[in-house]
All heavy atoms as a GROMACS GRO file, in nm:
protein
  451
    1MET      N    1   0.090  -0.123  -0.005
    1MET     CA    2   0.004  -0.003  -0.003
    1MET      C    3   0.089   0.126  -0.008
    1MET      O    4   0.172   0.134   0.087
    1MET     CB    5  -0.094  -0.002   0.126
    1MET     CG    6  -0.180   0.109   0.136
    1MET     SD    7  -0.294   0.082   0.276
    1MET     CE    8  -0.255   0.228   0.376
    2SER      N    9   0.054   0.206  -0.105
    2SER     CA   10   0.141   0.331  -0.092
    2SER      C   11   0.091   0.448  -0.012
    2SER      O   12  -0.036   0.456   0.012
    2SER     CB   13   0.152   0.388  -0.244
    2SER     OG   14   0.033   0.421  -0.292
    3GLU      N   15   0.182   0.518   0.041
    3GLU     CA   16   0.126   0.627   0.138
    3GLU      C   17   0.097   0.751   0.064
    3GLU      O   18   0.178   0.798  -0.029
    3GLU     CB   19   0.242   0.651   0.237
    3GLU     CG   20   0.204   0.737   0.358
    3GLU     CD   21   0.316   0.739   0.461
    3GLU    OE1   22   0.384   0.633   0.481
    3GLU    OE2   23   0.337   0.855   0.520
    4ASN      N   24  -0.015   0.807   0.084
    4ASN     CA   25  -0.046   0.940   0.022
    4ASN      C   26   0.018   1.048   0.098
    4ASN      O   27  -0.037   1.081   0.217
    4ASN     CB   28  -0.202   0.946   0.010
    4ASN     CG   29  -0.241   1.051  -0.072
    4ASN    OD1   30  -0.175   1.127  -0.136
    4ASN    ND2   31  -0.380   1.080  -0.071
    5ILE      N   32   0.103   1.118   0.044
    5ILE     CA   33   0.175   1.233   0.106
    5ILE      C   34   0.116   1.369   0.048
    5ILE      O   35   0.128   1.382  -0.076
    5ILE     CB   36   0.328   1.212   0.104
    5ILE    CG1   37   0.365   1.094   0.178
    5ILE    CG2   38   0.387   1.341   0.168
    5ILE    CD1   39   0.516   1.073   0.168
    6HIS      N   40   0.075   1.449   0.138
    6HIS     CA   41   0.023   1.584   0.092
    6HIS      C   42   0.146   1.664   0.035
    6HIS      O   43   0.261   1.651   0.086
    6HIS     CB   44  -0.043   1.651   0.223
    6HIS     CG   45  -0.117   1.770   0.171
    6HIS    ND1   46  -0.065   1.893   0.143
    6HIS    CD2   47  -0.252   1.779   0.151
    6HIS    CE1   48  -0.156   1.984   0.109
    6HIS    NE2   49  -0.276   1.922   0.115
    7ASP      N   50   0.116   1.744  -0.067
    7ASP     CA   51   0.224   1.844  -0.119
    7ASP      C   52   0.294   1.925  -0.013
    7ASP      O   53   0.414   1.946  -0.028
    7ASP     CB   54   0.154   1.928  -0.226
    7ASP     CG   55   0.127   1.858  -0.355
    7ASP    OD1   56   0.173   1.731  -0.371
    7ASP    OD2   57   0.060   1.903  -0.435
    8LEU      N   58   0.214   1.961   0.092
    8LEU     CA   59   0.279   2.047   0.184
    8LEU      C   60   0.394   1.965   0.267
    8LEU      O   61   0.495   2.037   0.291
    8LEU     CB   62   0.181   2.106   0.288
    8LEU     CG   63   0.227   2.187   0.396
    8LEU    CD1   64   0.302   2.311   0.338
    8LEU    CD2   65   0.122   2.226   0.502
    9HIS      N   66   0.367   1.843   0.291
    9HIS     CA   67   0.476   1.765   0.356
    9HIS      C   68   0.595   1.759   0.264
    9HIS      O   69   0.712   1.771   0.314
    9HIS     CB   70   0.421   1.620   0.386
    9HIS     CG   71   0.314   1.615   0.482
    9HIS    ND1   72   0.296   1.504   0.559
    9HIS    CD2   73   0.220   1.705   0.517
    9HIS    CE1   74   0.202   1.544   0.655
    9HIS    NE2   75   0.147   1.670   0.623
   10THR      N   76   0.565   1.737   0.131
   10THR     CA   77   0.682   1.733   0.035
   10THR      C   78   0.756   1.868   0.037
   10THR      O   79   0.878   1.861   0.041
   10THR     CB   80   0.637   1.693  -0.109
   10THR    OG1   81   0.568   1.570  -0.096
   10THR    CG2   82   0.758   1.674  -0.199
   11PHE      N   83   0.686   1.975   0.033
   11PHE     CA   84   0.748   2.104   0.025
   11PHE      C   85   0.835   2.137   0.154
   11PHE      O   86   0.944   2.170   0.139
   11PHE     CB   87   0.636   2.224   0.010
   11PHE     CG   88   0.683   2.346   0.021
   11PHE    CD1   89   0.760   2.424  -0.064
   11PHE    CD2   90   0.675   2.417   0.153
   11PHE    CE1   91   0.812   2.543  -0.055
   11PHE    CE2   92   0.711   2.544   0.167
   11PHE     CZ   93   0.795   2.616   0.067
   12MET      N   94   0.770   2.097   0.277
   12MET     CA   95   0.845   2.126   0.401
   12MET      C   96   0.972   2.037   0.411
   12MET      O   97   1.074   2.080   0.456
   12MET     CB   98   0.750   2.094   0.520
   12MET     CG   99   0.635   2.207   0.521
   12MET     SD  100   0.682   2.364   0.530
   12MET     CE  101   0.770   2.375   0.688
   13ALA      N  102   0.966   1.903   0.357
   13ALA     CA  103   1.080   1.827   0.358
   13ALA      C  104   1.189   1.896   0.273
   13ALA      O  105   1.304   1.885   0.313
   13ALA     CB  106   1.048   1.684   0.316
   14GLN      N  107   1.151   1.937   0.158
   14GLN     CA  108   1.251   1.994   0.065
   14GLN      C  109   1.317   2.125   0.125
   14GLN      O  110   1.436   2.145   0.123
   14GLN     CB  111   1.189   2.022  -0.062
   14GLN     CG  112   1.150   1.909  -0.155
   14GLN     CD  113   1.070   1.952  -0.279
   14GLN    OE1  114   1.013   2.053  -0.274
   14GLN    NE2  115   1.077   1.860  -0.379
   15VAL      N  116   1.231   2.216   0.182
   15VAL     CA  117   1.276   2.337   0.247
   15VAL      C  118   1.365   2.311   0.369
   15VAL      O  119   1.470   2.372   0.381
   15VAL     CB  120   1.152   2.416   0.294
   15VAL    CG1  121   1.206   2.521   0.392
   15VAL    CG2  122   1.083   2.468   0.167
   16THR      N  123   1.333   2.205   0.439
   16THR     CA  124   1.408   2.166   0.560
   16THR      C  125   1.548   2.120   0.506
   16THR      O  126   1.654   2.159   0.573
   16THR     CB  127   1.349   2.053   0.638
   16THR    OG1  128   1.220   2.100   0.691
   16THR    CG2  129   1.420   2.004   0.757
   17THR      N  130   1.559   2.042   0.406
   17THR     CA  131   1.688   1.990   0.357
   17THR      C  132   1.773   2.114   0.298
   17THR      O  133   1.876   2.129   0.329
   17THR     CB  134   1.663   1.893   0.241
   17THR    OG1  135   1.592   1.778   0.294
   17THR    CG2  136   1.794   1.850   0.180
   18GLU      N  137   1.699   2.201   0.223
   18GLU     CA  138   1.773   2.313   0.175
   18GLU      C  139   1.829   2.416   0.284
   18GLU      O  140   1.938   2.453   0.282
   18GLU     CB  141   1.676   2.392   0.077
   18GLU     CG  142   1.647   2.329  -0.043
   18GLU     CD  143   1.544   2.396  -0.137
   18GLU    OE1  144   1.505   2.505  -0.105
   18GLU    OE2  145   1.492   2.316  -0.220
   19MET      N  146   1.746   2.438   0.382
   19MET     CA  147   1.783   2.536   0.490
   19MET      C  148   1.889   2.458   0.578
   19MET      O  149   1.986   2.533   0.611
   19MET     CB  150   1.656   2.562   0.573
   19MET     CG  151   1.555   2.656   0.508
   19MET     SD  152   1.622   2.814   0.451
   19MET     CE  153   1.613   2.899   0.609
   20ALA      N  154   1.878   2.335   0.597
   20ALA     CA  155   1.992   2.266   0.673
   20ALA      C  156   2.131   2.278   0.586
   20ALA      O  157   2.233   2.297   0.649
   20ALA     CB  158   1.950   2.124   0.698
   21SER      N  159   2.120   2.260   0.462
   21SER     CA  160   2.232   2.273   0.369
   21SER      C  161   2.293   2.406   0.383
   21SER      O  162   2.422   2.427   0.395
   21SER     CB  163   2.202   2.235   0.232
   21SER     OG  164   2.314   2.230   0.145
   22GLU      N  165   2.208   2.498   0.368
   22GLU     CA  166   2.262   2.641   0.380
   22GLU      C  167   2.328   2.662   0.506
   22GLU      O  168   2.422   2.747   0.522
   22GLU     CB  169   2.145   2.744   0.351
   22GLU     CG  170   2.125   2.755   0.197
   22GLU     CD  171   2.240   2.828   0.138
   22GLU    OE1  172   2.266   2.948   0.162
   22GLU    OE2  173   2.313   2.768   0.050
   23HIS      N  174   2.256   2.621   0.627
   23HIS     CA  175   2.318   2.646   0.751
   23HIS      C  176   2.461   2.587   0.765
   23HIS      O  177   2.536   2.644   0.812
   23HIS     CB  178   2.221   2.590   0.860
   23HIS     CG  179   2.275   2.595   0.992
   23HIS    ND1  180   2.286   2.711   1.070
   23HIS    CD2  181   2.330   2.510   1.077
   23HIS    CE1  182   2.335   2.685   1.188
   23HIS    NE2  183   2.385   2.566   1.190
   24GLU      N  184   2.469   2.473   0.708
   24GLU     CA  185   2.609   2.401   0.716
   24GLU      C  186   2.703   2.466   0.644
   24GLU      O  187   2.816   2.501   0.676
   24GLU     CB  188   2.600   2.256   0.664
   24GLU     CG  189   2.510   2.169   0.758
   24GLU     CD  190   2.487   2.029   0.700
   24GLU    OE1  191   2.555   1.988   0.602
   24GLU    OE2  192   2.408   1.952   0.752
   25ARG      N  193   2.661   2.525   0.524
   25ARG     CA  194   2.752   2.614   0.435
   25ARG      C  195   2.795   2.742   0.512
   25ARG      O  196   2.920   2.770   0.519
   25ARG     CB  197   2.685   2.645   0.301
   25ARG     CG  198   2.773   2.725   0.206
   25ARG     CD  199   2.694   2.776   0.083
   25ARG     NE  200   2.595   2.865   0.126
   25ARG     CZ  201   2.613   3.006   0.158
   25ARG    NH1  202   2.737   3.046   0.147
   25ARG    NH2  203   2.507   3.076   0.178
   26ILE      N  204   2.705   2.805   0.576
   26ILE     CA  205   2.728   2.931   0.640
   26ILE      C  206   2.816   2.904   0.767
   26ILE      O  207   2.906   2.969   0.793
   26ILE     CB  208   2.593   2.997   0.683
   26ILE    CG1  209   2.534   3.048   0.559
   26ILE    CG2  210   2.618   3.118   0.772
   26ILE    CD1  211   2.385   3.099   0.576
   27TYR      N  212   2.783   2.796   0.843
   27TYR     CA  213   2.853   2.758   0.955
   27TYR      C  214   3.006   2.728   0.920
   27TYR      O  215   3.086   2.766   1.001
   27TYR     CB  216   2.793   2.645   1.035
   27TYR     CG  217   2.854   2.602   1.160
   27TYR    CD1  218   2.835   2.678   1.270
   27TYR    CD2  219   2.945   2.488   1.164
   27TYR    CE1  220   2.892   2.650   1.396
   27TYR    CE2  221   3.002   2.457   1.287
   27TYR     CZ  222   2.977   2.536   1.398
   27TYR     OH  223   3.043   2.506   1.512
   28ALA      N  224   3.022   2.668   0.818
   28ALA     CA  225   3.161   2.624   0.772
   28ALA      C  226   3.243   2.751   0.746
   28ALA      O  227   3.366   2.740   0.762
   28ALA     CB  228   3.148   2.534   0.643
   29LYS      N  229   3.188   2.853   0.710
   29LYS     CA  230   3.261   2.972   0.687
   29LYS      C  231   3.248   3.081   0.799
   29LYS      O  232   3.272   3.203   0.776
   29LYS     CB  233   3.235   3.043   0.545
   29LYS     CG  234   3.102   3.098   0.528
   29LYS     CD  235   3.092   3.158   0.394
   29LYS     CE  236   2.975   3.257   0.387
   29LYS     NZ  237   2.967   3.339   0.275
   30SER      N  238   3.204   3.039   0.915
   30SER     CA  239   3.184   3.121   1.023
   30SER      C  240   3.303   3.204   1.063
   30SER      O  241   3.286   3.295   1.145
   30SER     CB  242   3.113   3.055   1.130
   30SER     OG  243   3.220   2.961   1.189
   31ALA      N  244   3.422   3.180   1.016
   31ALA     CA  245   3.541   3.260   1.050
   31ALA      C  246   3.530   3.402   1.003
   31ALA      O  247   3.594   3.493   1.038
   31ALA     CB  248   3.661   3.192   0.992
   32GLY      N  249   3.429   3.412   0.905
   32GLY     CA  250   3.396   3.549   0.863
   32GLY      C  251   3.337   3.637   0.965
   32GLY      O  252   3.314   3.759   0.935
   33GLY      N  253   3.297   3.591   1.074
   33GLY     CA  254   3.225   3.665   1.175
   33GLY      C  255   3.084   3.640   1.201
   33GLY      O  256   3.024   3.605   1.096
   34PRO      N  257   3.042   3.646   1.321
   34PRO     CA  258   2.899   3.615   1.353
   34PRO      C  259   2.809   3.703   1.277
   34PRO      O  260   2.696   3.658   1.242
   34PRO     CB  261   2.886   3.611   1.501
   34PRO     CG  262   3.006   3.683   1.539
   34PRO     CD  263   3.116   3.677   1.436
   35GLY      N  264   2.850   3.833   1.262
   35GLY     CA  265   2.747   3.921   1.202
   35GLY      C  266   2.728   3.890   1.051
   35GLY      O  267   2.616   3.910   0.999
   36THR      N  268   2.830   3.836   0.982
   36THR     CA  269   2.824   3.803   0.844
   36THR      C  270   2.740   3.677   0.831
   36THR      O  271   2.646   3.671   0.752
   36THR     CB  272   2.966   3.774   0.781
   36THR    OG1  273   3.040   3.885   0.791
   36THR    CG2  274   2.955   3.735   0.640
   37THR      N  275   2.767   3.579   0.907
   37THR     CA  276   2.698   3.443   0.888
   37THR      C  277   2.552   3.467   0.952
   37THR      O  278   2.460   3.398   0.894
   37THR     CB  279   2.768   3.332   0.982
   37THR    OG1  280   2.784   3.380   1.130
   37THR    CG2  281   2.908   3.314   0.927
   38GLY      N  282   2.532   3.551   1.050
   38GLY     CA  283   2.395   3.576   1.095
   38GLY      C  284   2.310   3.635   0.998
   38GLY      O  285   2.193   3.611   0.981
   39GLY      N  286   2.373   3.735   0.930
   39GLY     CA  287   2.307   3.809   0.829
   39GLY      C  288   2.261   3.714   0.712
   39GLY      O  289   2.149   3.727   0.646
   40GLU      N  290   2.352   3.631   0.673
   40GLU     CA  291   2.329   3.531   0.572
   40GLU      C  292   2.208   3.441   0.596
   40GLU      O  293   2.109   3.413   0.536
   40GLU     CB  294   2.440   3.453   0.528
   40GLU     CG  295   2.548   3.529   0.444
   40GLU     CD  296   2.652   3.439   0.397
   40GLU    OE1  297   2.624   3.330   0.318
   40GLU    OE2  298   2.765   3.453   0.420
   41GLY      N  299   2.217   3.392   0.731
   41GLY     CA  300   2.105   3.299   0.782
   41GLY      C  301   1.974   3.370   0.771
   41GLY      O  302   1.865   3.313   0.730
   42GLU      N  303   1.982   3.496   0.823
   42GLU     CA  304   1.851   3.576   0.840
   42GLU      C  305   1.802   3.600   0.691
   42GLU      O  306   1.679   3.600   0.663
   42GLU     CB  307   1.871   3.712   0.894
   42GLU     CG  308   1.888   3.696   1.055
   42GLU     CD  309   1.922   3.827   1.127
   42GLU    OE1  310   1.919   3.919   1.052
   42GLU    OE2  311   1.961   3.812   1.229
   43GLU      N  312   1.880   3.632   0.605
   43GLU     CA  313   1.842   3.655   0.457
   43GLU      C  314   1.789   3.517   0.401
   43GLU      O  315   1.686   3.533   0.316
   43GLU     CB  316   1.958   3.688   0.365
   43GLU     CG  317   1.918   3.737   0.224
   43GLU     CD  318   1.799   3.835   0.233
   43GLU    OE1  319   1.790   3.935   0.304
   43GLU    OE2  320   1.710   3.827   0.133
   44ASN      N  321   1.842   3.412   0.433
   44ASN     CA  322   1.783   3.281   0.375
   44ASN      C  323   1.628   3.263   0.431
   44ASN      O  324   1.550   3.230   0.347
   44ASN     CB  325   1.875   3.160   0.429
   44ASN     CG  326   1.996   3.158   0.346
   44ASN    OD1  327   2.011   3.214   0.246
   44ASN    ND2  328   2.093   3.089   0.405
   45TRP      N  329   1.608   3.293   0.556
   45TRP     CA  330   1.482   3.275   0.613
   45TRP      C  331   1.385   3.386   0.550
   45TRP      O  332   1.269   3.359   0.514
   45TRP     CB  333   1.495   3.294   0.762
   45TRP     CG  334   1.523   3.177   0.834
   45TRP    CD1  335   1.641   3.147   0.887
   45TRP    CD2  336   1.443   3.054   0.845
   45TRP    NE1  337   1.639   3.014   0.936
   45TRP    CE2  338   1.520   2.950   0.914
   45TRP    CE3  339   1.311   3.012   0.808
   45TRP    CZ2  340   1.476   2.831   0.945
   45TRP    CZ3  341   1.276   2.891   0.841
   45TRP    CH2  342   1.355   2.797   0.911
   46ALA      N  343   1.443   3.504   0.534
   46ALA     CA  344   1.362   3.614   0.468
   46ALA      C  345   1.310   3.574   0.330
   46ALA      O  346   1.199   3.586   0.287
   46ALA     CB  347   1.433   3.739   0.473
   47THR      N  348   1.411   3.515   0.262
   47THR     CA  349   1.371   3.481   0.119
   47THR      C  350   1.270   3.370   0.108
   47THR      O  351   1.187   3.371   0.034
   47THR     CB  352   1.502   3.422   0.052
   47THR    OG1  353   1.601   3.537   0.042
   47THR    CG2  354   1.485   3.380  -0.104
   48LEU      N  355   1.289   3.269   0.198
   48LEU     CA  356   1.198   3.160   0.206
   48LEU      C  357   1.068   3.205   0.245
   48LEU      O  358   0.966   3.174   0.170
   48LEU     CB  359   1.244   3.068   0.320
   48LEU     CG  360   1.133   2.952   0.362
   48LEU    CD1  361   1.126   2.851   0.248
   48LEU    CD2  362   1.165   2.900   0.495
   49LEU      N  363   1.047   3.304   0.339
   49LEU     CA  364   0.919   3.355   0.366
   49LEU      C  365   0.848   3.438   0.264
   49LEU      O  366   0.736   3.435   0.223
   49LEU     CB  367   0.919   3.427   0.502
   49LEU     CG  368   0.946   3.338   0.624
   49LEU    CD1  369   0.977   3.427   0.755
   49LEU    CD2  370   0.846   3.232   0.652
   50ARG      N  371   0.948   3.527   0.191
   50ARG     CA  372   0.896   3.604   0.086
   50ARG      C  373   0.843   3.519  -0.031
   50ARG      O  374   0.736   3.547  -0.091
   50ARG     CB  375   1.007   3.695   0.039
   50ARG     CG  376   1.012   3.829   0.099
   50ARG     CD  377   1.102   3.920   0.027
   50ARG     NE  378   1.236   3.867   0.003
   50ARG     CZ  379   1.339   3.894   0.092
   50ARG    NH1  380   1.333   3.965   0.184
   50ARG    NH2  381   1.465   3.834   0.053
   51ASP      N  382   0.921   3.413  -0.054
   51ASP     CA  383   0.862   3.328  -0.167
   51ASP      C  384   0.745   3.241  -0.130
   51ASP      O  385   0.663   3.196  -0.222
   51ASP     CB  386   0.984   3.225  -0.206
   51ASP     CG  387   1.090   3.295  -0.266
   51ASP    OD1  388   1.087   3.410  -0.307
   51ASP    OD2  389   1.201   3.234  -0.282
   52TRP      N  390   0.716   3.212  -0.009
   52TRP     CA  391   0.614   3.124   0.037
   52TRP      C  392   0.492   3.188   0.076
   52TRP      O  393   0.372   3.148   0.045
   52TRP     CB  394   0.674   3.028   0.154
   52TRP     CG  395   0.569   2.925   0.190
   52TRP    CD1  396   0.522   2.820   0.110
   52TRP    CD2  397   0.524   2.880   0.316
   52TRP    NE1  398   0.430   2.744   0.173
   52TRP    CE2  399   0.444   2.776   0.310
   52TRP    CE3  400   0.551   2.935   0.442
   52TRP    CZ2  401   0.375   2.720   0.419
   52TRP    CZ3  402   0.504   2.878   0.562
   52TRP    CH2  403   0.413   2.761   0.537
   53LEU      N  404   0.502   3.310   0.154
   53LEU     CA  405   0.375   3.367   0.197
   53LEU      C  406   0.319   3.470   0.086
   53LEU      O  407   0.397   3.522   0.002
   53LEU     CB  408   0.410   3.460   0.313
   53LEU     CG  409   0.458   3.388   0.441
   53LEU    CD1  410   0.511   3.490   0.554
   53LEU    CD2  411   0.354   3.299   0.487
   54PRO      N  412   0.198   3.475   0.092
   54PRO     CA  413   0.124   3.573  -0.011
   54PRO      C  414   0.174   3.722   0.004
   54PRO      O  415   0.214   3.770   0.122
   54PRO     CB  416  -0.021   3.560   0.012
   54PRO     CG  417  -0.032   3.509   0.147
   54PRO     CD  418   0.099   3.438   0.175
   55PRO      N  419   0.175   3.794  -0.103
   55PRO     CA  420   0.235   3.933  -0.098
   55PRO      C  421   0.160   4.022   0.005
   55PRO      O  422   0.210   4.107   0.067
   55PRO     CB  423   0.216   3.995  -0.235
   55PRO     CG  424   0.192   3.866  -0.323
   55PRO     CD  425   0.155   3.757  -0.235
   56SER      N  426   0.031   3.984   0.034
   56SER     CA  427  -0.051   4.071   0.124
   56SER      C  428   0.006   4.061   0.269
   56SER      O  429  -0.033   4.137   0.351
   56SER     CB  430  -0.194   4.035   0.120
   56SER     OG  431  -0.200   3.886   0.151
   57SER      N  432   0.077   3.958   0.307
   57SER     CA  433   0.145   3.935   0.438
   57SER      C  434   0.265   4.019   0.461
   57SER      O  435   0.318   4.033   0.569
   57SER     CB  436   0.156   3.787   0.463
   57SER     OG  437   0.268   3.744   0.376
   58GLU      N  438   0.320   4.079   0.361
   58GLU     CA  439   0.443   4.162   0.372
   58GLU      C  440   0.405   4.297   0.442
   58GLU      O  441   0.307   4.358   0.429
   58GLU     CB  442   0.503   4.195   0.242
   58GLU     CG  443   0.564   4.072   0.165
   58GLU     CD  444   0.617   4.112   0.038
   58GLU    OE1  445   0.677   4.226   0.016
   58GLU    OE2  446   0.628   4.016  -0.047
   59ALA      N  447   0.502   4.342   0.533
   59ALA     CA  448   0.488   4.466   0.610
   59ALA      C  449   0.533   4.574   0.538
   59ALA      O  450   0.623   4.574   0.458
   59ALA     CB  451   0.540   4.453   0.750
   0.00000   0.00000   0.00000
């Protein structure tokens, strides 16, 4: 019996993998300073939310 997986589950699994990969990449170059790496991490989250949420939710 095949399991019926909702598209949202697939999307969240992909996003989780991508964000974890980006975190590892940023962490590996953390010698650049916490401000730089923190800014990159925040921008990754901002991009994810901008792409996912409807435009009417932007402030």
